[in-house]
C-alpha positions as CSV (number, residue, x, y, z in Angstrom):
1,X,219.3,118.6,92.8
2,X,217.8,119.8,96.3
3,X,218.8,122.8,97.9
4,X,218.7,123.0,101.4
5,X,219.1,126.6,103.6
6,X,217.1,125.7,107.0
7,X,220.0,123.7,107.6
8,X,217.6,120.4,108.5
9,X,214.3,120.2,106.2
10,X,214.4,119.1,103.0
11,X,213.0,121.4,100.2
12,X,212.1,119.1,97.7
13,X,208.7,121.3,97.1
14,X,210.2,124.8,96.7
15,X,209.0,127.0,100.3
16,X,208.3,124.4,102.3
17,X,209.3,126.0,105.4
18,X,208.2,129.8,105.4
19,X,208.8,132.9,107.2
20,X,206.6,133.1,110.0
21,X,204.3,136.2,109.8
22,X,201.7,138.2,112.2
23,X,202.8,135.6,115.0
24,X,200.9,136.4,118.1
25,X,202.0,136.3,121.8
26,X,200.3,133.8,123.8
27,X,197.6,134.5,126.4
28,X,199.0,132.1,128.7
29,X,201.7,132.1,131.2
30,X,202.3,128.5,131.8
31,X,205.6,127.3,130.4
32,X,204.5,124.2,128.8
33,X,201.3,125.4,127.1
34,X,203.9,128.4,125.6
35,X,206.1,125.6,124.4
36,X,203.0,123.9,122.8
37,X,202.0,126.8,121.1
38,X,205.8,127.5,119.6
39,X,205.8,124.0,118.4
40,X,202.6,124.0,117.0
41,X,203.2,127.2,114.9
42,X,206.0,126.3,113.7
43,X,204.6,123.2,112.2
44,X,201.8,124.6,110.8
45,X,204.3,127.8,109.2
46,X,206.1,124.8,108.0
47,X,203.5,122.6,106.3
48,X,203.8,122.5,102.5
49,X,200.9,123.9,100.5
50,X,199.8,120.4,98.8
51,X,199.1,119.3,103.0
52,X,202.8,117.2,103.4
53,X,205.5,118.0,106.1
54,X,208.8,116.5,104.9
55,X,212.1,116.9,106.8
56,X,215.5,116.1,106.1
57,X,216.6,112.5,106.3
58,X,220.5,112.1,107.2
59,X,222.3,108.7,107.2
60,X,226.1,108.1,107.5
61,X,229.0,109.0,105.3
62,X,228.6,106.1,102.6
63,X,225.5,107.7,100.8
64,X,228.4,110.5,100.2
65,X,231.2,108.2,99.3
66,X,229.2,105.9,97.3
67,X,227.3,108.8,94.9
68,X,231.4,109.8,94.2
69,X,232.1,106.1,93.3
70,X,229.3,105.8,90.9
71,X,230.3,109.4,89.6
72,X,233.7,107.9,89.0
73,X,232.3,105.1,86.8
74,X,230.0,107.1,84.7
75,X,233.5,109.3,84.1
76,X,231.8,112.2,86.1
77,X,234.6,111.7,89.1
78,X,236.1,114.9,88.6
79,X,232.8,117.0,88.4
80,X,232.2,119.9,91.4
81,X,229.5,117.9,93.0
82,X,231.5,115.2,94.1
83,X,233.9,118.1,95.5
84,X,231.2,119.0,97.0
85,X,230.3,115.9,99.0
86,X,234.0,115.2,99.4
87,X,234.4,118.8,101.4
88,X,230.7,117.4,103.5
89,X,233.3,113.9,104.0
90,X,236.5,115.9,105.2
91,X,234.0,117.2,108.1
92,X,232.9,114.4,109.4
93,X,236.4,112.2,110.0
94,X,237.0,111.3,113.3
95,X,240.3,112.1,114.9
96,X,241.5,109.0,114.6
97,X,241.4,109.1,110.9
98,X,238.0,106.9,110.1
99,X,234.5,107.3,109.9
100,X,231.9,106.4,111.9
101,X,227.8,104.9,110.9
102,X,226.8,107.3,113.8
103,X,227.9,110.6,115.4
104,X,229.7,109.3,118.6
105,X,230.1,105.8,116.7
106,X,233.7,104.2,116.5
107,X,235.5,104.1,113.2
108,X,234.2,101.6,111.0
109,X,236.1,99.7,108.0
110,X,233.8,99.6,104.9
111,X,232.5,103.4,105.6
112,X,236.3,104.7,105.9
113,X,237.2,102.6,102.8
114,X,234.8,104.3,100.7
115,X,235.3,108.0,101.8
116,X,239.2,107.7,101.5
117,X,238.6,106.3,97.9
118,X,236.1,109.2,97.0
119,X,238.7,111.5,98.4
120,X,241.1,110.0,96.5
121,X,239.0,110.4,93.3
122,X,238.7,114.4,93.7
123,X,242.0,114.7,94.1
124,X,243.0,114.9,97.3
125,X,247.0,113.7,98.0
126,X,248.1,110.9,99.2
127,X,250.2,112.7,102.2
128,X,247.3,115.2,102.8
129,X,247.3,114.8,106.7
130,X,243.6,113.5,106.4
131,X,244.3,110.9,104.3
132,X,247.7,110.0,106.1
133,X,245.1,109.2,109.1
134,X,242.6,107.6,107.4
135,X,245.4,105.2,105.9
136,X,246.8,104.5,109.3
137,X,243.7,103.6,110.8
138,X,242.4,101.6,107.7
139,X,245.7,99.4,107.9
140,X,245.5,99.1,111.7
141,X,242.1,97.9,111.5
142,X,242.8,94.8,108.9
143,X,243.0,96.9,105.5
144,X,240.6,97.6,102.7
145,X,240.0,93.3,102.6
146,X,238.0,93.9,106.0
147,X,235.4,95.6,103.9
148,X,231.5,94.2,103.6
149,X,230.2,92.6,100.4
150,X,228.7,95.5,98.7
151,X,232.0,97.5,99.6
152,X,233.9,95.2,97.5
153,X,231.3,95.7,94.4
154,X,232.3,99.0,94.6
155,X,236.0,98.7,95.0
156,X,235.3,95.9,91.5
157,X,233.3,98.7,89.9
158,X,236.6,100.6,89.7
159,X,239.3,97.8,88.9
160,X,240.3,97.7,92.8
161,X,239.5,94.1,93.1
162,X,238.6,91.6,90.9
163,X,234.6,90.2,90.6
164,X,236.0,87.0,91.9
165,X,236.5,88.4,95.2
166,X,232.8,89.3,95.6
167,X,230.5,87.0,96.3
168,X,228.1,85.9,93.5
169,X,224.9,87.1,93.1
170,X,223.8,85.2,90.4
171,X,220.2,86.2,88.1
172,X,219.5,82.8,88.3
173,X,217.8,83.5,91.2
174,X,215.0,85.5,89.2
175,X,214.2,81.7,87.8
176,X,213.6,80.1,91.5
177,X,209.8,79.6,91.8
178,X,208.8,82.0,94.5
179,X,207.0,79.3,96.6
180,X,210.6,78.0,97.4
181,X,212.3,78.9,100.4
182,X,215.6,80.6,98.1
183,X,213.2,82.3,96.1
184,X,213.6,86.3,95.6
185,X,210.6,86.2,97.1
186,X,211.8,84.9,100.4
187,X,214.0,87.9,101.0
188,X,213.2,91.1,102.3
189,X,211.7,94.0,100.5
190,X,215.1,96.1,100.4
191,X,217.1,93.2,99.7
192,X,215.2,92.4,96.7
193,X,215.6,95.7,95.5
194,X,219.4,95.9,95.8
195,X,220.0,92.3,94.5
196,X,218.0,92.3,91.7
197,X,220.5,95.1,89.8
198,X,223.3,93.7,91.4
199,X,222.6,90.5,89.9
200,X,223.3,91.6,86.4
201,X,226.2,94.1,87.7
202,X,227.7,90.4,88.8
203,X,226.7,89.1,85.8
204,X,228.3,91.8,83.1
205,X,231.1,92.7,85.6
206,X,232.0,96.2,84.6
207,X,235.2,98.0,85.6
208,X,236.1,101.2,84.8
209,X,239.8,101.6,84.9
210,X,241.0,104.7,86.9
211,X,244.2,106.3,87.1
212,X,247.1,104.7,89.3
213,X,247.1,107.8,91.4
214,X,242.9,107.3,92.3
215,X,243.6,103.6,93.5
216,X,243.7,102.6,96.6
217,X,246.1,99.6,96.9
218,X,247.7,101.5,99.4
219,X,245.2,100.5,101.6
220,X,245.3,96.2,101.5
221,X,247.3,94.5,103.7
222,X,249.8,92.4,101.7
223,X,250.2,90.3,105.1
224,X,246.8,89.1,105.3
225,X,244.6,87.1,103.2
226,X,242.2,89.1,100.5
227,X,239.4,86.9,101.8
228,X,238.7,86.9,105.2
229,X,237.8,82.9,106.2
230,X,234.2,82.4,106.2
231,X,233.7,78.6,106.5
232,X,232.9,76.8,110.0
233,X,234.4,74.5,111.5
234,X,231.2,72.1,110.9
235,X,231.9,69.9,107.7
236,X,228.1,70.2,106.8
237,X,226.7,73.8,107.2
238,X,224.5,76.4,105.5
239,X,227.6,78.4,105.4
240,X,229.4,76.0,103.7
241,X,227.0,75.4,101.4
242,X,226.3,78.5,100.0
243,X,230.1,79.1,99.6
244,X,230.4,75.5,97.4
245,X,227.5,77.2,95.3
246,X,229.4,80.4,95.2
247,X,232.4,78.4,93.9
248,X,230.1,76.8,91.1
249,X,228.5,79.9,89.9
250,X,232.0,81.3,89.5
251,X,233.4,78.4,87.8
252,X,230.5,78.3,85.2
253,X,231.0,81.9,84.8
254,X,234.5,81.2,83.9
255,X,233.9,78.4,81.5
256,X,230.5,78.3,79.8
257,X,229.3,80.5,77.2
258,X,227.6,83.9,78.4
259,X,224.2,82.7,76.9
260,X,223.5,80.3,79.9
261,X,222.9,83.9,81.9
262,X,220.6,85.2,79.6
263,X,217.1,83.8,80.9
264,X,218.2,85.1,84.5
265,X,219.6,88.3,83.0
266,X,216.5,89.0,81.1
267,X,214.2,88.1,83.8
268,X,216.0,90.9,86.4
269,X,215.7,93.3,83.4
270,X,212.0,93.2,83.1
271,X,211.6,93.1,87.0
272,X,213.5,96.3,87.5
273,X,211.7,98.0,84.4
274,X,208.5,96.6,86.2
275,X,209.4,98.2,89.6
276,X,210.3,101.7,88.1
277,X,206.9,102.7,87.8
278,X,205.4,104.9,90.1
279,X,208.0,105.1,92.1
280,X,211.0,107.5,93.3
281,X,213.8,105.4,91.9
282,X,213.7,101.7,92.3
283,X,212.7,101.0,95.9
284,X,212.9,104.5,96.3
285,X,215.8,103.9,98.2
286,X,219.1,105.3,97.8
287,X,221.4,101.7,97.1
288,X,219.0,100.4,94.3
289,X,218.9,103.3,92.8
290,X,223.0,103.3,92.6
291,X,222.7,99.8,91.5
292,X,220.3,100.8,88.7
293,X,222.4,103.4,86.8
294,X,225.6,100.6,87.2
295,X,222.8,97.9,85.6
296,X,221.4,100.1,83.2
297,X,224.5,100.8,81.4
298,X,225.7,97.0,81.4
299,X,222.1,96.4,79.9
300,X,223.4,98.5,76.7
301,X,221.4,102.0,77.8
302,X,222.4,105.3,76.2
303,X,223.7,108.0,78.4
304,X,220.3,110.3,76.8
305,X,218.1,107.3,77.3
306,X,214.7,107.8,79.0
307,X,215.3,104.8,81.9
308,X,218.9,106.5,82.6
309,X,218.0,109.9,82.5
310,X,214.8,109.2,84.9
311,X,217.4,107.1,86.8
312,X,219.8,110.1,87.4
313,X,217.1,112.3,88.4
314,X,215.7,110.1,91.0
315,X,219.3,110.4,92.6
316,X,219.7,114.0,92.3
317,X,216.5,114.2,94.1
318,X,218.4,113.1,97.1
319,X,220.9,115.4,97.1
320,X,221.2,118.6,99.5
321,X,223.6,121.6,98.8
322,X,224.4,124.2,101.4
323,X,227.4,126.1,102.2
324,X,229.1,125.0,99.0
325,X,229.2,121.1,100.5
326,X,226.6,118.2,99.3
327,X,224.9,115.9,101.5
328,X,223.1,112.9,100.2
329,X,219.7,111.3,101.6
330,X,218.8,107.5,102.0
331,X,215.6,108.5,100.6
332,X,212.3,110.8,101.8
333,X,209.8,110.5,104.2
334,X,206.8,112.5,103.5
335,X,204.1,109.9,104.4
336,X,205.6,109.2,107.6
337,X,206.3,113.0,108.4
338,X,203.2,114.2,107.4
339,X,201.2,111.4,109.7
340,X,202.8,111.8,112.8
341,X,202.9,115.9,112.2
342,X,199.0,115.9,112.1
343,X,199.0,113.4,115.5
344,X,201.0,115.5,117.0
345,X,198.9,118.8,116.0
346,X,195.7,117.3,116.8
347,X,197.6,116.3,120.4
348,X,198.1,120.1,121.0
349,X,194.4,120.6,120.5
350,X,194.4,121.9,116.9
351,X,190.6,120.8,116.2
352,X,190.2,118.3,113.5
353,X,188.8,121.1,111.2
354,X,191.5,123.3,111.2
355,X,192.8,123.5,107.6
356,X,196.4,122.2,108.8
357,X,195.0,119.0,109.1
358,X,192.6,118.9,106.2
359,X,195.4,119.3,104.2
360,X,197.5,116.8,105.6
361,X,194.4,114.5,105.7
362,X,193.4,115.0,102.0
363,X,197.1,114.6,100.8
364,X,197.3,111.3,103.1
365,X,194.1,109.4,101.2
366,X,195.2,110.8,98.1
367,X,198.6,108.9,98.7
368,X,196.7,105.4,99.0
369,X,198.1,102.6,97.2
370,X,195.5,100.7,95.0
371,X,197.9,98.5,92.7
372,X,199.2,95.4,93.5
373,X,202.9,95.1,95.1
374,X,205.2,92.2,95.8
375,X,203.6,91.7,99.0
376,X,201.0,89.9,96.8
377,X,203.1,87.0,96.0
378,X,202.1,85.9,99.8
379,X,198.8,87.2,100.4
380,X,197.1,86.5,96.5
381,X,193.5,87.8,96.5
382,X,194.0,90.6,98.7
383,X,192.9,93.9,97.9
384,X,195.6,96.5,97.4
385,X,196.0,99.2,100.3
386,X,198.0,100.4,102.3
387,X,200.5,103.6,102.3
388,X,204.6,103.9,101.5
389,X,206.8,106.1,103.2
390,X,208.2,108.2,100.2
391,X,206.1,110.3,97.7
392,X,205.9,107.5,95.2
393,X,206.6,103.9,95.7
394,X,203.5,101.7,94.7
395,X,205.2,98.7,95.0
396,X,206.3,98.6,98.7
397,X,203.1,100.0,100.9
398,X,204.7,99.0,104.6
399,X,202.8,97.7,107.6
400,X,204.1,101.0,110.0
401,X,203.5,103.9,107.7
402,X,199.9,102.2,106.9
403,X,199.3,102.3,110.7
404,X,200.3,105.4,111.6
405,X,198.4,107.4,108.6
406,X,195.1,105.9,109.6
407,X,195.6,106.9,113.3
408,X,196.2,110.3,111.8
409,X,193.4,109.9,109.4
410,X,190.9,109.3,112.9
411,X,192.2,112.8,114.0
412,X,190.7,114.7,111.1
413,X,187.3,116.0,110.2
414,X,187.8,114.1,107.6
415,X,187.8,110.6,109.6
416,X,184.1,110.5,109.3
417,X,183.7,111.2,105.1
418,X,182.8,108.1,103.0
419,X,185.9,108.3,101.3
420,X,188.4,108.5,104.8
421,X,186.0,105.4,105.8
422,X,186.6,103.4,102.9
423,X,190.4,104.2,102.9
424,X,190.4,103.3,106.7
425,X,188.3,100.0,105.8
426,X,190.8,99.0,103.1
427,X,193.6,99.6,104.8
428,X,192.7,97.7,108.4
429,X,192.2,94.5,106.3
430,X,195.0,95.0,104.5
431,X,196.7,95.0,107.7
432,X,195.1,92.5,109.1
433,X,196.0,90.2,106.6
434,X,199.7,90.7,106.8
435,X,199.8,89.3,110.1
436,X,202.9,87.0,110.3
437,X,202.7,83.3,111.6
438,X,204.0,84.3,115.1
439,X,201.5,86.6,115.4
440,X,203.7,90.1,114.8
441,X,204.1,92.2,112.3
442,X,206.9,93.3,109.9
443,X,207.6,96.1,107.6
444,X,206.9,94.9,104.2
445,X,205.7,91.2,104.0
446,X,204.6,88.3,106.0
447,X,207.0,85.7,107.0
448,X,210.0,86.6,105.5
449,X,212.1,84.9,108.3
450,X,214.3,81.9,107.0
451,X,217.2,82.3,108.5
452,X,219.0,79.5,106.0
453,X,219.4,82.8,104.0
454,X,221.3,85.1,106.3
455,X,223.8,82.2,105.6
456,X,224.4,83.5,102.0
457,X,228.0,84.8,101.1
458,X,226.2,88.3,100.7
459,X,223.9,88.6,103.4
460,X,226.5,90.7,105.5
461,X,223.8,93.7,105.4
462,X,222.3,92.1,108.3
463,X,218.9,92.7,106.4
464,X,218.2,89.5,104.2
465,X,215.0,89.1,106.6
466,X,212.3,91.2,107.4
467,X,210.7,89.4,110.8
468,X,208.0,90.4,113.3
469,X,209.3,93.4,116.0
470,X,207.3,94.6,118.9
471,X,207.2,98.4,117.6
472,X,205.6,97.3,114.5
473,X,203.0,94.9,116.2
474,X,202.9,97.5,119.4
475,X,201.8,100.3,116.5
476,X,199.6,97.9,114.5
477,X,197.6,97.5,117.9
478,X,197.5,101.2,118.5
479,X,195.8,101.2,115.2
480,X,193.5,98.5,116.2
481,X,192.4,99.7,119.7
482,X,191.5,103.0,118.3
483,X,189.1,102.0,116.1
484,X,187.3,99.4,118.4
485,X,189.2,96.5,118.7
486,X,190.1,95.0,121.9
487,X,192.0,91.8,123.6
488,X,189.1,89.5,122.8
489,X,189.7,89.7,118.8
490,X,192.0,86.5,117.8
491,X,194.9,88.9,115.7
492,X,195.1,91.0,118.9
493,X,195.3,88.2,121.5
494,X,198.1,86.7,118.7
495,X,200.0,90.1,118.8
496,X,200.1,90.1,122.3
497,X,201.2,86.7,122.7
498,X,204.2,87.7,120.4
499,X,204.8,90.7,122.7
500,X,205.0,88.7,126.0
501,X,207.5,86.4,124.4
502,X,209.5,89.3,123.3
503,X,209.9,91.1,126.3
504,X,213.8,91.7,127.5
505,X,214.6,90.4,130.9
506,X,214.6,93.6,132.2
507,X,211.3,94.7,131.5
508,X,211.8,96.7,127.9
509,X,211.4,96.1,124.5
510,X,213.7,95.9,121.6
511,X,213.1,98.8,118.8
512,X,213.7,98.0,115.1
513,X,213.0,101.1,113.7
514,X,213.9,103.5,116.4
515,X,217.0,103.8,118.7
516,X,216.6,101.1,120.8
517,X,215.1,99.8,123.9
518,X,213.3,103.4,124.6
519,X,211.5,103.1,121.2
520,X,210.2,100.1,121.5
521,X,209.3,100.0,124.7
522,X,207.1,103.2,124.5
523,X,205.0,101.8,121.5
524,X,204.5,98.6,123.3
525,X,203.1,100.8,126.2
526,X,201.3,103.3,124.1
527,X,199.9,100.7,121.8
528,X,198.5,98.5,124.8
529,X,196.9,101.8,126.3
530,X,195.0,102.1,122.9
531,X,193.5,98.5,123.4
532,X,192.2,99.5,127.3
533,X,194.8,97.0,128.1
534,X,194.7,96.9,132.2
535,X,198.0,99.0,132.5
536,X,198.6,97.6,135.9
537,X,199.6,94.0,134.4
538,X,202.8,93.3,135.8
539,X,204.8,93.2,132.4
540,X,204.1,96.7,131.5
541,X,204.3,98.0,135.0
542,X,207.9,96.6,134.5
543,X,208.7,98.1,131.8
544,X,207.5,101.8,132.9
545,X,210.1,100.5,135.9
546,X,212.8,100.5,133.4
547,X,212.1,103.5,131.5
548,X,211.9,105.4,135.3
549,X,215.6,103.6,135.8
550,X,217.1,104.9,133.0
551,X,216.4,108.4,133.5
552,X,218.9,110.9,133.5
553,X,219.8,113.4,136.4
554,X,218.9,115.9,133.9
555,X,215.3,115.0,133.7
556,X,215.9,113.3,129.9
557,X,216.4,110.1,128.2
558,X,218.9,109.0,125.8
559,X,220.1,105.7,124.5
560,X,223.2,105.6,121.9
561,X,223.3,103.3,118.5
562,X,225.9,101.3,120.5
563,X,223.4,99.5,122.3
564,X,222.4,97.5,119.2
565,X,225.7,96.2,119.7
566,X,226.6,96.1,123.4
567,X,223.7,95.5,125.6
568,X,225.5,97.6,128.1
569,X,224.4,100.4,126.6
570,X,220.6,99.6,126.6
571,X,219.0,102.7,127.4
572,X,221.8,104.6,127.7
573,X,223.1,107.7,126.2
574,X,223.3,111.6,125.5
575,X,219.9,112.7,126.0
576,X,218.2,113.5,122.9
577,X,214.7,115.3,122.7
578,X,212.9,112.8,120.6
579,X,213.8,109.9,123.2
580,X,212.6,111.6,126.0
581,X,209.2,112.6,124.6
582,X,208.9,108.3,123.7
583,X,209.6,107.8,127.3
584,X,207.4,110.3,128.6
585,X,204.3,109.0,126.3
586,X,205.5,105.6,127.3
587,X,205.1,107.0,131.3
588,X,202.0,108.8,130.2
589,X,200.4,105.8,128.7
590,X,201.5,103.6,131.5
591,X,199.2,105.8,134.0
592,X,202.6,107.3,135.3
593,X,201.7,110.8,133.7
594,X,201.5,112.4,137.0
595,X,204.6,111.0,138.6
596,X,208.1,112.9,139.5
597,X,209.5,111.2,136.2
598,X,207.2,112.4,134.0
599,X,207.5,115.6,135.6
600,X,210.7,115.7,135.3
601,X,210.9,114.7,131.3
602,X,208.7,117.3,130.5
603,X,210.3,119.8,132.4
604,X,213.3,119.0,130.6
605,X,211.6,119.6,127.2
606,X,210.5,122.7,128.0
607,X,213.6,124.0,129.0
608,X,215.7,122.7,126.1
609,X,213.3,124.2,124.4
610,X,214.1,126.8,121.2
611,X,212.8,130.2,121.2
612,X,211.6,129.2,117.7
613,X,209.7,126.3,119.1
614,X,212.3,123.6,117.7
615,X,214.7,121.4,119.7
616,X,218.7,120.4,119.1
617,X,219.1,116.8,118.4
618,X,222.7,115.7,117.4
619,X,222.7,112.0,118.0
620,X,221.0,109.3,115.0
621,X,217.6,108.1,116.6
622,X,216.1,106.1,113.6
623,X,217.3,102.9,112.6
624,X,217.4,101.7,109.2
625,X,219.4,98.1,109.9
626,X,220.6,97.1,113.4
627,X,224.5,97.5,113.8
628,X,224.7,98.6,109.9
629,X,222.6,101.6,109.3
630,X,221.4,104.5,111.4
631,X,219.2,107.2,110.3
632,X,218.5,111.1,111.9
633,X,214.8,112.4,111.1
634,X,215.0,115.9,111.3
635,X,211.7,116.4,112.0
636,X,211.6,113.6,115.2
637,X,213.4,116.3,117.4
638,X,209.7,118.2,116.5
639,X,206.8,116.3,116.5
640,X,207.6,113.9,119.3
641,X,208.3,116.2,121.6
642,X,205.0,118.4,120.4
643,X,203.0,115.1,121.1
644,X,204.7,114.0,124.4
645,X,204.2,117.6,126.0
646,X,200.6,117.9,124.8
647,X,199.7,114.5,126.0
648,X,201.8,115.1,129.5
649,X,199.4,117.9,130.0
650,X,196.3,116.1,129.2
651,X,196.6,113.8,132.4
652,X,198.7,115.7,134.6
653,X,196.1,118.7,134.8
654,X,198.0,121.8,133.4
655,X,195.7,123.0,130.9
656,X,196.4,124.9,128.0
657,X,194.7,128.2,127.0
658,X,192.9,129.7,123.7
659,X,196.0,131.0,122.1
660,X,195.3,132.6,118.4
661,X,197.3,131.2,115.8
662,X,197.6,132.2,112.0
663,X,198.2,129.9,108.9
664,X,200.9,130.9,106.7
665,X,200.7,128.9,103.6
666,X,196.8,128.9,103.3
667,X,196.4,131.7,100.5
668,X,198.9,129.7,98.7
669,X,196.4,126.4,99.0
670,X,193.3,128.2,98.5
671,X,192.3,127.1,101.9
672,X,191.0,129.8,103.9
673,X,192.6,130.8,107.6
674,X,190.0,130.2,110.4
675,X,189.5,133.4,111.9
676,X,189.0,132.3,115.1
677,X,191.5,131.3,117.8
678,X,192.2,127.6,118.5
679,X,193.3,125.7,121.4
680,X,196.7,124.7,122.0
């Protein structure tokens, strides 16, 4: 288990954030220079001796709820760890009785049903005021039958509904040739890791019968059907075809001998075990890690087997206990955090030979993926490279992390070493090979865009596909531009065409992996700036105009996750440090760093900074699956403002002065601290 005492930083490795020692007073009286100095110190002090940074990654309450439901399935629902997780759940209940999937959002039915179920499992009585409010809201919202497909599997697992009330996830999909559009290879990377163990569960149909007092029969509306209608009015449609196939699989499961499923089950079993290797759990993300435990139980693994023990350890590493409560991370983000932190420090004029940057660069070089992964199904023969998001996830290097790491390596003194140059060359070749047919880049794979797959009955998690997106495409352009690529390169030209086609009428771009249009617009402006693209291009000036138009009266920027559901929220929401930083970075890239909007944005960041060099940030500004799952990266509020203020200073003429900075942790890593001051 991870014990967290810092209220925002995951301490998977002991002593991640240490007490600052020997902090010196800056010579500068410039508030912005002092802000840069303060945040730089905080980041350097917080670097792990191994060279990485990793902040807490926060999701919504489905993480804690599903953990408790899993523990109930394996007979451990009464353990204190579950009680502590439910204390955390109770803290996040909304006044109307439900639970939201992001701060400030409305109650959501699946999250609310699972939270209520978890509370019942640990013994919260039905007449508890919190339970009464939750039950009333759930019933008013349509009852538990309104839950999504994956929630239904939890309800079936614990005997609240039958598996016939869940969509079929047939293990026979493992036998479909990868060249076909309905194969496992045609699904997104994260969906693959979820549906393979889920297909084993779907075939075996395990059930843990709970005491009646722990059941949730009271959440089902008797006046409404258990299966909300999904058929389309058109007689012939993909939705209706897949619903028909679903019925065929269910009939076969009921009437044919179990042996007919064995080839698919064996293939799913082999795939799952193969993907355990060199990972922090299957896919290194929470949902498949949960289903892995269930699948291993189905396959007959004993509680003390090496495989089940390993699976439980990976889950335990996502837990954070603090103040008698437990919260669960969806995964960890050390590669991502380390790359961005290194870039931010370099922007703050930390020299490229500083121990903090050298440690970060060495650690990142060690994390390059050099083995084949799922991506090679569509790119056979390409030399393996790339970087993943977590500590270990070798099957799944991702395109965004790879670009960010290459950018970070260029900002360290290691950039010109043979090792770093070779890794950069391999990484760039891999990135270029992963460009989609439409000119953009996605997260993990190439051309995972068969819209037909969004019609399968279990596709309501809004993540079956991995299409191109503007933010990652622009990050690749930033990476290529930094390395000297320009508009006349064929890959760059195709990517630019993709970006022009995806610009919104308002001038902004959609943000797939950050909230939302502020994130996408910033990244496009920054990416094209790195290409030396003419920033007076009308499309880019419209983007800058849009950023200025959504600046708030206090100088900050904010955008709610609600903008994914309601376009009227585009660029609107509570101001945050990270979104203000993105907007400021966008304006600086667009050539408006000396303008009034940029000045007001920089002043907002300076005046809202805490005395320790950090910023507060309540809203979620990271995106997992739009409209379904959002994230709060606890270091976004640190390194992005540092990056923004530093780049603003570079163009606005407010030049920082030398400030001596100590490097706590240097002794532990046997890297001597620099005796001379550096410029921040």
